[in-house]
PATI-207061 format. One record per residue (C-alpha): residue in one letter; z, y negated, x negated. Coordinates in pm, 1 decimal, padded with zeros to 6 digits. Example, Ala and Ser with C-alpha at 12.3 -4.5 7.8 and 13.67 -1.06 7.14 Angstrom:
# PATI-207061
{residu = A, zz = 00780.0, yy = 00450.0, xx = -01230.0} $
{residu = S, zz = 00714.0, yy = 00106.0, xx = -01367.0} $
This chain:
# PATI-207061
{residu = M, zz = -02127.0, yy = -01731.6, xx = 01582.9} $
{residu = Q, zz = -02359.2, yy = -01601.3, xx = 01859.5} $
{residu = E, zz = -02641.4, yy = -01838.3, xx = 01760.9} $
{residu = S, zz = -02630.3, yy = -01751.2, xx = 01393.5} $
{residu = V, zz = -02663.1, yy = -01386.9, xx = 01478.5} $
{residu = R, zz = -02966.9, yy = -01448.7, xx = 01701.4} $
{residu = E, zz = -03133.2, yy = -01651.2, xx = 01425.2} $
{residu = A, zz = -03154.2, yy = -01336.0, xx = 01203.4} $
{residu = S, zz = -03452.1, yy = -01213.7, xx = 01395.4} $
{residu = G, zz = -03668.2, yy = -01495.4, xx = 01270.9} $
{residu = A, zz = -03991.0, yy = -01441.6, xx = 01077.5} $
{residu = G, zz = -03952.1, yy = -01241.3, xx = 00757.9} $
{residu = R, zz = -03595.6, yy = -01138.7, xx = 00836.0} $
{residu = R, zz = -03456.3, yy = -00805.4, xx = 00921.9} $
{residu = R, zz = -03126.0, yy = -00711.1, xx = 01075.7} $
{residu = L, zz = -02901.7, yy = -00417.5, xx = 00964.9} $
{residu = V, zz = -02605.4, yy = -00331.2, xx = 01181.8} $
{residu = V, zz = -02358.9, yy = -00100.7, xx = 01032.5} $
{residu = M, zz = -02110.7, yy = 00074.7, xx = 01268.5} $
{residu = R, zz = -01835.1, yy = 00332.0, xx = 01223.1} $
{residu = H, zz = -01811.9, yy = 00594.3, xx = 01492.3} $
{residu = A, zz = -01566.5, yy = 00531.5, xx = 01776.2} $
{residu = K, zz = -01217.1, yy = 00688.5, xx = 01788.0} $
{residu = A, zz = -01246.9, yy = 01066.9, xx = 01791.8} $
{residu = E, zz = -01023.8, yy = 01356.0, xx = 01884.6} $
{residu = H, zz = -00805.6, yy = 01481.1, xx = 01600.3} $
{residu = S, zz = -00939.0, yy = 01831.7, xx = 01591.8} $
{residu = A, zz = -01216.1, yy = 02070.3, xx = 01695.6} $
{residu = S, zz = -01354.9, yy = 02398.2, xx = 01578.3} $
{residu = T, zz = -01513.1, yy = 02201.4, xx = 01291.7} $
{residu = D, zz = -01503.1, yy = 01843.7, xx = 01180.8} $
{residu = H, zz = -01871.5, yy = 01817.8, xx = 01277.2} $
{residu = A, zz = -01777.9, yy = 01911.4, xx = 01635.6} $
{residu = R, zz = -01508.8, yy = 01647.6, xx = 01695.0} $
{residu = A, zz = -01570.8, yy = 01460.9, xx = 02014.3} $
{residu = L, zz = -01481.9, yy = 01105.2, xx = 02104.3} $
{residu = A, zz = -01144.2, yy = 01046.9, xx = 02248.5} $
{residu = D, zz = -01115.3, yy = 00859.9, xx = 02579.9} $
{residu = R, zz = -01036.2, yy = 00546.0, xx = 02393.5} $
{residu = G, zz = -01351.5, yy = 00599.1, xx = 02173.1} $
{residu = L, zz = -01571.9, yy = 00624.4, xx = 02477.9} $
{residu = G, zz = -01456.3, yy = 00285.9, xx = 02611.4} $
{residu = D, zz = -01466.6, yy = 00120.9, xx = 02266.2} $
{residu = A, zz = -01818.5, yy = 00239.7, xx = 02190.2} $
{residu = E, zz = -01942.2, yy = 00099.0, xx = 02521.9} $
{residu = A, zz = -01761.2, yy = -00225.1, xx = 02464.4} $
{residu = A, zz = -01927.3, yy = -00246.5, xx = 02119.8} $
{residu = G, zz = -02259.6, yy = -00203.0, xx = 02281.1} $
{residu = R, zz = -02193.1, yy = -00485.6, xx = 02521.6} $
{residu = W, zz = -02089.2, yy = -00710.7, xx = 02236.7} $
{residu = M, zz = -02404.1, yy = -00632.7, xx = 02040.2} $
{residu = S, zz = -02628.3, yy = -00701.6, xx = 02348.5} $
{residu = D, zz = -02434.4, yy = -01029.8, xx = 02407.9} $
{residu = H, zz = -02521.1, yy = -01118.2, xx = 02051.5} $
{residu = G, zz = -02887.1, yy = -01060.0, xx = 02079.0} $
{residu = I, zz = -02909.5, yy = -00735.0, xx = 01891.7} $
{residu = D, zz = -03213.2, yy = -00524.6, xx = 02001.6} $
{residu = P, zz = -03269.9, yy = -00234.2, xx = 01769.6} $
{residu = D, zz = -03596.8, yy = -00073.4, xx = 01685.0} $
{residu = V, zz = -03434.1, yy = 00238.2, xx = 01542.7} $
{residu = A, zz = -03078.6, yy = 00378.3, xx = 01524.5} $
{residu = L, zz = -03004.3, yy = 00607.8, xx = 01229.1} $
{residu = V, zz = -02714.4, yy = 00819.8, xx = 01361.1} $
{residu = S, zz = -02513.4, yy = 01098.2, xx = 01180.4} $
{residu = D, zz = -02573.3, yy = 01424.0, xx = 01369.2} $
{residu = A, zz = -02198.4, yy = 01485.5, xx = 01412.9} $
{residu = L, zz = -02091.6, yy = 01494.2, xx = 01773.1} $
{residu = R, zz = -01866.5, yy = 01188.8, xx = 01754.0} $
{residu = T, zz = -02146.7, yy = 00964.5, xx = 01611.6} $
{residu = Q, zz = -02398.7, yy = 01099.8, xx = 01869.8} $
{residu = Q, zz = -02154.8, yy = 01026.4, xx = 02148.0} $
{residu = T, zz = -02084.4, yy = 00668.4, xx = 01994.9} $
{residu = W, zz = -02459.6, yy = 00596.9, xx = 02004.8} $
{residu = E, zz = -02491.0, yy = 00722.0, xx = 02362.1} $
{residu = R, zz = -02215.1, yy = 00491.6, xx = 02480.9} $
{residu = V, zz = -02319.4, yy = 00202.8, xx = 02265.9} $
{residu = A, zz = -02676.1, yy = 00235.8, xx = 02406.4} $
{residu = A, zz = -02534.3, yy = 00250.6, xx = 02757.4} $
{residu = G, zz = -02320.1, yy = -00058.6, xx = 02710.6} $
{residu = A, zz = -02607.1, yy = -00250.9, xx = 02556.0} $
{residu = G, zz = -02881.5, yy = -00124.4, xx = 02797.2} $
{residu = W, zz = -03076.9, yy = 00025.3, xx = 02515.2} $
{residu = D, zz = -03296.8, yy = 00341.3, xx = 02523.9} $
{residu = E, zz = -03099.7, yy = 00635.8, xx = 02381.0} $
{residu = D, zz = -03427.5, yy = 00775.3, xx = 02240.9} $
{residu = L, zz = -03424.9, yy = 00508.2, xx = 01959.2} $
{residu = A, zz = -03187.0, yy = 00738.4, xx = 01769.9} $
{residu = V, zz = -03288.4, yy = 00931.5, xx = 01470.5} $
{residu = L, zz = -03018.5, yy = 01199.7, xx = 01404.3} $
{residu = S, zz = -02950.3, yy = 01262.5, xx = 01036.8} $
{residu = D, zz = -02762.5, yy = 01558.8, xx = 00898.5} $
{residu = A, zz = -02782.3, yy = 01380.1, xx = 00559.0} $
{residu = L, zz = -02583.6, yy = 01079.5, xx = 00694.2} $
{residu = Y, zz = -02305.3, yy = 01305.4, xx = 00794.4} $
{residu = A, zz = -02200.9, yy = 01388.8, xx = 00438.2} $
{residu = A, zz = -02363.0, yy = 01089.6, xx = 00264.3} $
{residu = G, zz = -02185.6, yy = 00885.4, xx = 00003.7} $
{residu = T, zz = -02265.4, yy = 00523.3, xx = -00036.5} $
{residu = D, zz = -02556.3, yy = 00572.7, xx = -00270.8} $
{residu = S, zz = -02716.1, yy = 00831.5, xx = -00040.1} $
{residu = A, zz = -02667.8, yy = 00604.2, xx = 00261.5} $
{residu = F, zz = -02852.8, yy = 00327.9, xx = 00082.6} $
{residu = D, zz = -03130.1, yy = 00570.5, xx = 00008.8} $
{residu = L, zz = -03149.6, yy = 00671.7, xx = 00379.6} $
{residu = V, zz = -03171.4, yy = 00308.4, xx = 00490.2} $
{residu = R, zz = -03429.7, yy = 00243.4, xx = 00220.5} $
{residu = E, zz = -03650.9, yy = 00509.3, xx = 00385.5} $
{residu = T, zz = -03667.9, yy = 00300.8, xx = 00705.3} $
{residu = A, zz = -04026.7, yy = 00212.1, xx = 00802.7} $
{residu = P, zz = -04131.2, yy = -00137.9, xx = 00699.5} $
{residu = D, zz = -04222.2, yy = -00239.7, xx = 01051.0} $
{residu = V, zz = -03856.8, yy = -00187.2, xx = 01173.2} $
{residu = R, zz = -03695.8, yy = -00534.3, xx = 01218.0} $
{residu = T, zz = -03356.9, yy = -00414.6, xx = 01347.7} $
{residu = L, zz = -03179.9, yy = -00101.1, xx = 01227.3} $
{residu = V, zz = -02846.5, yy = 00028.5, xx = 01361.9} $
{residu = V, zz = -02667.6, yy = 00275.9, xx = 01139.7} $
{residu = I, zz = -02382.9, yy = 00469.8, xx = 01284.8} $
{residu = G, zz = -02180.0, yy = 00691.8, xx = 01042.6} $
{residu = H, zz = -01854.1, yy = 00770.8, xx = 00905.8} $
{residu = N, zz = -01593.7, yy = 00621.9, xx = 00668.7} $
{residu = P, zz = -01557.3, yy = 00571.6, xx = 00388.5} $
{residu = T, zz = -01931.8, yy = 00556.3, xx = 00352.7} $
{residu = V, zz = -02013.3, yy = 00297.1, xx = 00629.1} $
{residu = G, zz = -01733.1, yy = 00067.7, xx = 00524.7} $
{residu = S, zz = -01838.3, yy = 00084.5, xx = 00162.7} $
{residu = L, zz = -02198.8, yy = 00026.5, xx = 00253.5} $
{residu = A, zz = -02107.2, yy = -00282.0, xx = 00447.0} $
{residu = E, zz = -01903.2, yy = -00420.0, xx = 00171.5} $
{residu = L, zz = -02160.8, yy = -00351.2, xx = -00104.3} $
{residu = V, zz = -02461.0, yy = -00475.7, xx = 00090.9} $
{residu = D, zz = -02286.7, yy = -00813.9, xx = 00161.2} $
{residu = D, zz = -02393.3, yy = -01103.0, xx = -00061.8} $
{residu = G, zz = -02072.3, yy = -01286.2, xx = -00001.7} $
{residu = E, zz = -02251.7, yy = -01586.5, xx = 00133.5} $
{residu = G, zz = -02228.5, yy = -01514.0, xx = 00509.8} $
{residu = D, zz = -02008.8, yy = -01615.3, xx = 00793.6} $
{residu = A, zz = -01663.8, yy = -01691.4, xx = 00631.5} $
{residu = E, zz = -01466.9, yy = -01579.2, xx = 00956.0} $
{residu = A, zz = -01662.5, yy = -01251.1, xx = 00971.0} $
{residu = T, zz = -01609.5, yy = -01184.7, xx = 00600.0} $
{residu = T, zz = -01238.6, yy = -01249.1, xx = 00624.4} $
{residu = T, zz = -01197.3, yy = -01025.2, xx = 00915.1} $
{residu = M, zz = -01398.3, yy = -00738.7, xx = 00763.1} $
{residu = L, zz = -01203.3, yy = -00767.2, xx = 00441.1} $
{residu = T, zz = -00861.4, yy = -00786.8, xx = 00598.0} $
{residu = R, zz = -00915.3, yy = -00533.3, xx = 00884.5} $
{residu = G, zz = -01116.7, yy = -00286.5, xx = 00680.6} $
{residu = F, zz = -01364.7, yy = -00071.3, xx = 00877.6} $
{residu = P, zz = -01168.1, yy = 00088.7, xx = 01157.2} $
{residu = T, zz = -01332.1, yy = 00301.1, xx = 01426.5} $
{residu = S, zz = -01590.4, yy = 00114.7, xx = 01631.3} $
{residu = A, zz = -01620.2, yy = -00160.3, xx = 01372.6} $
{residu = V, zz = -01960.2, yy = -00332.3, xx = 01373.0} $
{residu = A, zz = -02098.8, yy = -00551.1, xx = 01089.1} $
{residu = V, zz = -02425.2, yy = -00738.4, xx = 01144.7} $
{residu = F, zz = -02626.4, yy = -00845.5, xx = 00846.8} $
{residu = A, zz = -02933.5, yy = -01059.8, xx = 00798.3} $
{residu = V, zz = -03169.3, yy = -00892.3, xx = 00545.0} $
{residu = D, zz = -03448.3, yy = -01095.3, xx = 00366.6} $
{residu = V, zz = -03581.7, yy = -00804.5, xx = 00167.7} $
{residu = D, zz = -03784.3, yy = -00493.1, xx = 00259.2} $
{residu = W, zz = -03590.4, yy = -00199.9, xx = 00353.8} $
{residu = A, zz = -03710.8, yy = -00028.6, xx = 00038.2} $
{residu = D, zz = -03555.1, yy = -00293.7, xx = -00175.6} $
{residu = L, zz = -03209.8, yy = -00300.5, xx = -00004.6} $
{residu = G, zz = -02934.6, yy = -00269.4, xx = -00243.0} $
{residu = P, zz = -02586.4, yy = -00420.8, xx = -00323.3} $
{residu = G, zz = -02572.4, yy = -00788.1, xx = -00247.6} $
{residu = A, zz = -02899.3, yy = -00792.3, xx = -00056.4} $
{residu = A, zz = -02782.5, yy = -00901.6, xx = 00294.5} $
{residu = R, zz = -02573.5, yy = -01175.6, xx = 00446.6} $
{residu = L, zz = -02291.0, yy = -01087.0, xx = 00690.6} $
{residu = E, zz = -02341.2, yy = -01284.7, xx = 01010.6} $
{residu = A, zz = -02091.5, yy = -01116.1, xx = 01248.9} $
{residu = F, zz = -01819.7, yy = -00855.5, xx = 01244.8} $
{residu = H, zz = -01660.3, yy = -00696.1, xx = 01552.8} $
{residu = V, zz = -01360.4, yy = -00468.7, xx = 01602.7} $
{residu = G, zz = -01264.2, yy = -00376.4, xx = 01956.8} $
{residu = A, zz = -00928.9, yy = -00477.9, xx = 02112.0} $
{residu = A, zz = -00784.1, yy = -00124.7, xx = 02082.6} $
């Protein structure tokens, strides 16, 4: 599977990486202020290593501005060896439904080749299911459909259209990762 993921960066192709934030504490002063649990810190870093091992090198990360998604990005970036400054924090992604999430991704600059999106369920799980054309890696598809989109889940898609044209069925699932926890 590693080679097929690397091929997504070829000419004319984009890569969309959809991730659910890592495991968070159950409570805080507000939902927006919930921090990652210890398990989440480790899971996010492991997800970053997995992405790096699979040749993912983002140009931009669209990250919900909730504390747990920001911390997920920080640990993913640390695990992958990426620059944390690639993140664009989005208050709109925090409360976005699937249609709004598609709209936010469609606003991505045309020169971005690899976009990482880190958000919340049910939105990111729904986004991953809807963007999938159903023709991708069979093992990854089966795993995503049977496991759902738990915390720290990562779905990697090859995208052959411009970001502005992204919609349901417009991307091919190439890999899916869920941590061991």
